[in-house]
C-alpha positions as CSV (number, residue, x, y, z in Angstrom):
1,M,-84.9,63.3,49.1
2,I,-88.5,62.0,48.5
3,G,-89.2,61.8,44.6
4,T,-85.8,60.5,43.6
5,I,-84.1,57.2,42.9
6,E,-81.5,58.2,45.5
7,G,-84.3,58.7,47.9
8,V,-85.5,55.1,47.5
9,A,-82.0,53.9,48.0
10,L,-81.6,55.9,51.2
11,A,-84.9,54.7,52.5
12,A,-83.9,51.0,51.6
13,V,-80.6,51.3,53.4
14,F,-82.3,52.6,56.6
15,F,-85.0,49.9,56.2
16,V,-82.4,47.1,56.2
17,A,-79.8,48.6,58.5
18,S,-82.3,49.4,61.2
19,H,-83.5,46.0,61.3
20,I,-80.0,44.4,61.5
21,V,-78.5,46.9,63.9
22,L,-81.5,46.9,66.3
23,A,-82.0,43.1,66.1
24,S,-78.5,41.9,66.8
25,G,-75.2,42.7,68.4
26,P,-74.3,44.8,71.5
27,L,-76.8,47.5,70.9
28,R,-79.8,45.0,71.3
29,A,-78.3,43.7,74.5
30,A,-77.7,47.2,75.9
31,L,-81.3,48.3,75.0
32,V,-82.9,45.2,76.4
33,K,-80.9,45.6,79.6
34,R,-81.8,49.4,79.9
35,I,-85.5,49.3,78.9
36,G,-86.6,45.7,79.1
37,E,-87.6,43.2,76.5
38,K,-91.2,44.3,76.0
39,V,-90.3,48.0,75.6
40,Y,-87.5,47.0,73.3
41,R,-89.8,45.0,71.0
42,G,-92.1,48.0,70.9
43,L,-89.2,50.3,69.9
44,Y,-88.0,47.7,67.3
45,S,-91.5,47.6,65.9
46,A,-91.9,51.3,65.8
47,V,-88.6,51.9,63.9
48,A,-89.2,49.0,61.6
49,S,-92.7,50.4,60.8
50,A,-91.3,53.9,60.1
51,G,-88.6,52.4,57.8
52,L,-91.2,50.5,55.9
53,V,-93.5,53.6,55.5
54,W,-90.6,55.7,54.4
55,L,-89.5,53.1,51.8
56,V,-93.0,52.7,50.3
57,I,-93.5,56.6,50.1
58,A,-90.0,57.0,48.5
59,F,-90.8,54.2,46.0
60,N,-94.2,55.5,45.1
61,T,-92.9,59.0,44.5
62,A,-89.8,58.2,42.6
63,P,-89.4,58.6,38.8
64,Y,-89.6,55.5,36.6
65,V,-86.1,54.7,35.4
66,E,-85.9,51.6,33.1
67,L,-83.1,49.2,33.5
68,W,-84.5,46.4,31.2
69,A,-87.5,46.1,29.1
70,E,-90.2,43.7,30.4
71,A,-90.1,40.3,28.6
72,A,-93.3,38.3,28.2
73,W,-91.9,35.4,30.2
74,A,-91.1,37.5,33.2
75,R,-94.7,38.1,34.2
76,Y,-95.1,34.4,34.7
77,V,-92.4,34.3,37.4
78,P,-94.5,35.6,40.2
79,L,-97.4,33.3,39.0
80,V,-95.2,30.3,39.5
81,V,-93.1,31.4,42.6
82,I,-95.4,33.3,44.8
83,P,-97.8,30.4,45.6
84,F,-94.8,28.6,47.1
85,A,-93.9,31.9,49.1
86,A,-97.5,32.1,50.4
87,I,-97.5,28.5,51.5
88,L,-94.2,29.0,53.4
89,L,-95.6,32.1,55.0
90,A,-98.8,30.4,56.0
91,C,-97.0,27.4,57.4
92,G,-94.4,29.4,59.1
93,V,-96.7,31.7,61.1
94,T,-98.9,28.8,62.3
95,T,-96.1,26.4,63.3
96,R,-94.2,26.6,66.6
97,N,-90.7,27.8,65.5
98,P,-87.8,28.6,67.8
99,T,-86.4,30.9,65.2
100,A,-89.4,33.2,65.4
101,I,-89.6,36.2,67.7
102,G,-90.6,34.8,71.2
103,G,-90.2,31.3,69.8
104,G,-88.8,28.5,71.8
105,V,-88.4,24.8,72.1
106,D,-89.9,22.4,74.6
107,A,-87.3,20.9,76.8
108,G,-86.8,17.3,76.1
109,T,-89.1,17.3,73.1
110,A,-88.7,14.3,70.7
111,N,-89.6,16.6,67.7
112,P,-87.7,20.0,68.2
113,A,-88.4,20.8,64.4
114,P,-92.0,20.2,63.6
115,G,-93.8,20.3,60.3
116,I,-92.5,22.9,57.8
117,M,-89.3,23.4,59.8
118,K,-88.1,20.1,58.2
119,V,-88.3,21.9,54.9
120,T,-86.5,25.0,56.2
121,R,-86.1,26.5,59.7
122,H,-86.8,30.0,58.3
123,P,-90.2,29.4,56.4
124,V,-91.4,32.9,56.9
125,L,-88.1,34.6,55.7
126,W,-88.0,32.3,52.7
127,G,-91.5,33.3,51.9
128,I,-90.6,37.1,52.0
129,A,-87.4,36.3,49.9
130,L,-89.2,34.4,47.2
131,W,-92.0,37.0,47.1
132,A,-89.4,39.8,46.6
133,L,-87.2,38.0,44.1
134,A,-90.2,37.0,42.1
135,H,-91.1,40.5,41.5
136,I,-87.7,41.6,40.2
137,P,-87.9,40.1,36.6
138,P,-91.2,41.6,35.6
139,N,-90.3,45.0,37.1
140,G,-87.2,46.3,35.2
141,D,-86.9,49.7,36.8
142,A,-84.4,51.1,39.3
143,G,-87.0,51.7,42.0
144,S,-88.5,48.2,41.9
145,L,-85.0,46.7,42.0
146,I,-84.1,48.5,45.1
147,L,-87.3,48.0,46.9
148,F,-87.5,44.3,46.3
149,G,-83.9,43.9,46.6
150,A,-84.1,45.3,50.2
151,F,-86.6,42.8,51.2
152,A,-84.6,40.0,49.8
153,I,-81.4,41.2,51.4
154,L,-83.1,41.6,54.7
155,A,-84.7,38.2,54.6
156,F,-81.4,36.4,53.8
157,A,-79.4,38.5,56.5
158,G,-82.2,37.6,58.9
159,M,-81.6,33.9,58.5
160,V,-78.0,34.2,59.3
161,L,-78.4,36.7,62.2
162,I,-81.2,34.6,63.8
163,D,-79.2,31.4,63.6
164,R,-76.4,33.2,65.3
165,K,-78.6,34.5,68.1
166,R,-80.4,31.3,68.7
167,E,-77.1,29.3,68.9
168,Q,-75.9,31.8,71.5
169,S,-79.1,31.9,73.5
170,M,-80.3,28.3,73.5
171,G,-77.0,26.6,73.9
172,T,-77.2,22.8,73.7
173,A,-81.0,23.0,72.9
174,W,-80.0,24.6,69.5
175,G,-78.1,21.5,68.5
176,P,-81.0,19.1,67.7
177,I,-82.7,21.8,65.7
178,A,-79.6,22.6,63.7
179,L,-79.0,18.9,63.0
180,T,-82.5,18.1,61.9
181,T,-83.3,21.3,59.8
182,S,-81.5,23.5,57.2
183,V,-81.6,27.0,56.1
184,L,-81.8,26.1,52.3
185,P,-85.2,24.5,51.7
186,F,-85.2,20.7,51.5
187,A,-81.4,20.4,52.2
188,A,-81.9,18.6,55.5
189,M,-84.2,16.1,53.7
190,L,-81.8,15.5,50.8
191,S,-79.0,14.9,53.2
192,G,-81.0,12.4,55.2
193,R,-81.2,14.5,58.3
194,A,-84.9,15.0,58.2
195,K,-88.0,13.4,56.7
196,V,-90.8,15.8,55.5
197,Q,-94.4,14.4,55.9
198,L,-97.4,16.2,54.5
199,G,-99.5,15.1,57.5
200,E,-97.1,16.8,59.9
201,I,-97.1,20.0,58.0
202,G,-100.8,20.0,57.8
203,A,-102.9,20.1,54.5
204,W,-104.9,22.8,56.0
205,R,-101.8,25.1,56.2
206,I,-101.0,24.5,52.5
207,L,-104.6,25.3,51.6
208,A,-104.3,28.5,53.7
209,G,-101.2,29.4,51.8
210,L,-103.0,29.0,48.5
211,A,-105.9,31.0,49.8
212,L,-103.5,33.7,50.8
213,Y,-102.1,33.7,47.3
214,L,-105.5,34.0,45.8
215,A,-106.4,36.9,48.0
216,L,-103.1,38.7,47.1
217,A,-103.7,38.1,43.4
218,L,-107.2,39.4,43.6
219,A,-106.1,42.5,45.5
220,H,-103.1,43.3,43.2
221,L,-105.1,45.2,40.6
222,P,-107.3,47.3,42.9
223,V,-104.4,48.0,45.3
224,I,-101.3,48.1,43.2
225,G,-103.0,49.2,40.0
226,K,-101.7,46.3,37.8
227,S,-103.0,42.8,37.4
228,A,-101.0,39.9,38.9
229,L,-102.1,37.7,36.0
230,P,-99.8,37.7,32.9
231,F,-102.8,37.3,30.5
């Protein structure tokens, strides 16, 4: 079904469902028991990569079906939102995080949720979600809505599933993390359960995030064929 909007939708369903089914529930436990954790991760990565390639090819070959006309203001949405997404990504991948694949928490540590985790315990997934959502307003076609919607749905579903798995696997060690962090950014800080400090996050991580955004913005025109700048 390549070359149709239905093909994009089918690829998006596979992309999201394969992640959710393989990453959680009895199937994951059965596969890990049968083939081992390392082989399972390799299988998961292969299926996820195949789903992503299928989705991108389906999107690139699908016809343009307009759902809404592009508004001038909509092109400023990524310009405002994606720098924050890039900062969350940079901070998330460089900070020890028990919600990440292979992540854990040091037994007895006085700071189970360091740095960016006090903002949200899912910084990488929030970065992906913001990146995806920011691309929807300026891209008013069906293919883009399906593509970016799939990434957003997967990111938000991932937060719920990861929390559930960590609560089951970490037992009492999950308690201090859940109490001092939040899924919604800044919710733990606003409720008084956490205190966000720039020094703990690391200014270099924020600068790395801004550098990542600049690199993405500069690569947008030669790679995507459309400037990331609204002017």
